Structure formats: structure tokens, C-alpha cells
SERO-4910 file (N, C-alpha, C, O; in steps of 0.05 Angstrom, whole numbers):
BEGIN
 pado doro    nc1    nc2    nc3   cac1   cac2   cac3    cc1    cc2    cc3    oc1    oc2    oc3
  Met    A     17    -23      0      0      0      0     18     24      0     30     31     20
  Thr    A     20     37    -22     37     61    -24     19     85    -30     -4     83    -37
  Gly    A     31    109    -27     16    134    -31     -1    140     -7      1    128     14
  Ser    A    -17    161    -11    -34    170     11    -61    157     10    -70    145     -9
  Ile    A    -75    160     33   -102    149     35   -121    174     37   -116    191     54
  Arg    A   -141    174     20   -158    198     19   -187    190     23   -196    170     11
  Ala    A   -202    205     39   -230    201     42   -245    212     18   -239    233      8
  Leu    A   -266    197     10   -283    207    -11   -307    221      1   -316    214     23
  Pro    A   -318    241    -12   -340    256     -1   -365    239      2   -370    221    -14
  Val    A   -381    246     22   -407    233     26   -429    254     22   -423    278     23
  Val    A   -453    245     18   -476    263     14   -483    277     40   -488    302     41
  Asp    A   -483    262     62   -489    273     88   -478    255    110   -471    232    105
  Arg    A   -478    266    134   -468    252    157   -486    258    181   -493    281    186
  Leu    A   -494    237    195   -512    240    218   -499    227    242   -492    203    241
  Glu    A   -496    242    263   -485    231    288   -506    235    310   -515    258    315
  Arg    A   -514    213    323   -534    214    344   -531    190    362   -528    167    353
  Asp    A   -533    195    388   -533    174    408   -508    155    405   -510    131    408
  Gly    A   -485    167    398   -461    151    396   -458    135    370   -440    119    367
  Arg    A   -476    139    352   -476    125    326   -470    146    304   -479    169    305
  Thr    A   -456    137    283   -451    154    260   -459    140    235   -451    117    230
  Leu    A   -476    154    219   -485    144    194   -475    162    172   -476    186    174
  Leu    A   -464    150    151   -455    165    127   -474    158    104   -479    135     98
  Leu    A   -485    179     92   -503    176     70   -487    178     44   -476    199     38
  Leu    A   -488    157     28   -476    157      1   -499    161    -18   -523    163    -10
  Glu    A   -494    162    -43   -515    167    -63   -538    147    -61   -561    155    -63
  His    A   -531    121    -58   -552    101    -59   -553     83    -34   -566     62    -35
  Arg    A   -539     90    -13   -540     74     11   -531     89     36   -519    111     34
  Val    A   -536     78     59   -528     89     84   -510     69     98   -515     45     98
  Ile    A   -487     79    109   -468     62    122   -464     71    150   -459     95    155
  Glu    A   -466     53    169   -460     59    197   -432     50    203   -424     28    197
  Leu    A   -416     68    214   -388     63    220   -383     57    249   -395     70    267
  Ser    A   -366     38    254   -356     33    282   -338     57    290   -330     72    273
  Pro    A   -333     60    315   -315     82    324   -288     80    310   -277    101    303
  Leu    A   -276     56    307   -250     54    294   -252     62    264   -235     76    254
  Ala    A   -273     52    251   -276     59    222   -281     89    219   -271    102    200
  Leu    A   -297    101    237   -302    130    236   -276    146    241   -271    165    226
  Ala    A   -260    138    260   -234    151    265   -216    149    241   -201    168    234
  Thr    A   -217    126    227   -201    122    203   -210    141    181   -194    154    168
  Tyr    A   -237    142    177   -248    159    156   -242    188    162   -234    203    144
  Asp    A   -245    197    187   -240    224    195   -210    232    191   -204    253    182
  Ala    A   -192    214    199   -164    219    195   -157    222    166   -141    239    158
  Ala    A   -169    205    149   -164    207    120   -176    232    109   -166    244     90
  Ser    A   -198    242    121   -210    267    112   -192    291    119   -193    311    105
  Glu    A   -176    288    140   -158    309    148   -131    307    135   -114    324    140
  Gly    A   -127    288    117   -104    287    101    -80    272    112    -57    281    109
  Val    A    -84    249    124    -61    233    133    -45    225    108    -56    221     87
  Ala    A    -19    223    112     -1    219     89     -2    190     79      0    185     55
  Gly    A     -5    171     97     -5    143     88    -11    125    111    -20    134    132
  Leu    A     -7     99    106    -15     79    126      0     83    153    -12     81    174
  Glu    A     26     89    152     41     92    176     30    115    193     28    112    218
  Asp    A     24    137    180     12    160    195    -15    153    206    -22    161    228
  Leu    A    -31    138    191    -57    130    200    -55    112    224    -71    114    243
  Val    A    -36     93    223    -32     75    246    -25     92    271    -36     86    292
  Ala    A     -8    111    268      0    128    291    -24    143    302    -27    144    327
  Val    A    -41    154    285    -64    168    295    -83    150    310    -93    157    331
  Leu    A    -88    126    299   -107    108    311    -96     95    337   -111     91    356
  Val    A    -70     89    338    -58     79    362    -59    100    384    -64     94    407
  Ala    A    -55    125    377    -56    147    396    -85    150    408    -88    156    431
  Glu    A   -105    145    391   -132    147    400   -143    123    415   -157    125    435
  Phe    A   -136     99    405   -148     74    416   -128     57    431   -136     38    445
  Gly    A   -102     63    429    -82     46    441    -73     24    422    -87     17    403
  Ala    A    -51     12    429    -40    -10    412    -56    -36    418    -66    -39    441
  Pro    A    -58    -54    399    -71    -79    404    -55    -95    424    -31    -93    425
  Pro    A    -69   -112    440    -54   -128    460    -35   -148    447    -14   -155    458
  Glu    A    -42   -157    423    -25   -176    408    -24   -168    379    -44   -156    369
  Gly    A     -2   -174    366      0   -168    337      8   -140    331     14   -124    348
  Asp    A      8   -134    305     17   -109    294     -7    -92    288    -26   -100    274
  Ala    A     -8    -67    298    -30    -49    293    -33    -44    263    -56    -40    253
  Ser    A    -12    -43    248    -14    -36    219    -30    -57    204    -43    -50    184
  Glu    A    -29    -82    213    -45   -103    199    -75    -98    202    -90   -100    183
  Gly    A    -83    -91    227   -111    -85    232   -121    -60    218   -143    -59    207
  Val    A   -104    -39    218   -111    -14    204   -113    -19    174   -131     -8    161
  Arg    A    -95    -35    163    -96    -42    135   -123    -55    128   -135    -49    107
  Arg    A   -132    -73    145   -158    -86    140   -181    -66    141   -200    -67    125
  Val    A   -181    -47    160   -202    -27    162   -201     -9    137   -222     -3    125
  Val    A   -177     -1    128   -175     15    104   -186      0     80   -201     11     64
  Asp    A   -178    -25     77   -188    -41     55   -218    -43     54   -231    -42     33
  Glu    A   -230    -47     78   -259    -48     80   -272    -22     72   -292    -21     57
  Leu    A   -261      1     81   -272     27     74   -268     33     45   -284     47     32
  Val    A   -246     24     33   -242     27      4   -264     11    -11   -276     21    -30
  Gly    A   -269    -13     -2   -290    -30    -14   -318    -18    -12   -335    -22    -29
  Leu    A   -322     -2      9   -348     11     13   -350     37     -2   -372     49     -4
  Gly    A   -328     46    -14   -329     71    -29   -325     96    -12   -332    118    -20
  Leu    A   -313     92     12   -309    115     30   -280    125     29   -275    148     36
  Leu    A   -261    108     21   -233    116     20   -222    108     -7   -234     91    -21
  Glu    A   -200    121    -15   -186    112    -39   -156    116    -34   -148    132    -17
  His    A   -140    100    -49   -111    103    -48   -103    123    -69   -111    120    -93
  Ala    A    -89    143    -61    -80    164    -80    -49    162    -82    -35    166    -62
  Glu    A    -39    157   -106    -11    155   -110      2    183   -107    -10    203   -114
  Gly    A     27    182    -97     42    208    -97     46    219    -71     58    240    -69
***
């Protein structure tokens, strides 16, 4: 995974009672706190996976076992598949 990670725009965002819903053109997606923090960090222009891992570990702490970058990579891949993030070269 090279280059930066960029959030794609959504039609609307609703936050209520600890839940966050993102409205896309033809569907609504509810994000977990980790997925939301990932989307928000990408919206603010994180440079790449390493920077994103640092932001998320600072917010949620390191996982008890394993490498945080592996988990963050899975979240990023899922959000890319949902059309909320994209990989931008350069």
C-alpha cells in the first residue's frame, strides 16, 4: 500500500446517540468508532498507512497482540471497498 489514503466525499453525515451514519448516493453506512476515526483521519489528510496507524494507536491504544498496521490495513481495505476511501498515489 503506497501513496496516501484519501476520504471520498459523502452526501451527508448524521451523528446521534453515539452512532454515526454516512449517506452515500444510494445507501447508508453505519461506521464503528474505529472505522469512523479512520475515515476522519483520512478526511484530514493523513499521508499514508504509517501515519494513519500512529493516529489510531494514539486514539485507541495498541492492540494487545499483533501489529497495529495489519488491523488498520484491514479497516482501510474495507472502507475502500465501501467507497469511502481511496488510495492516491504520490
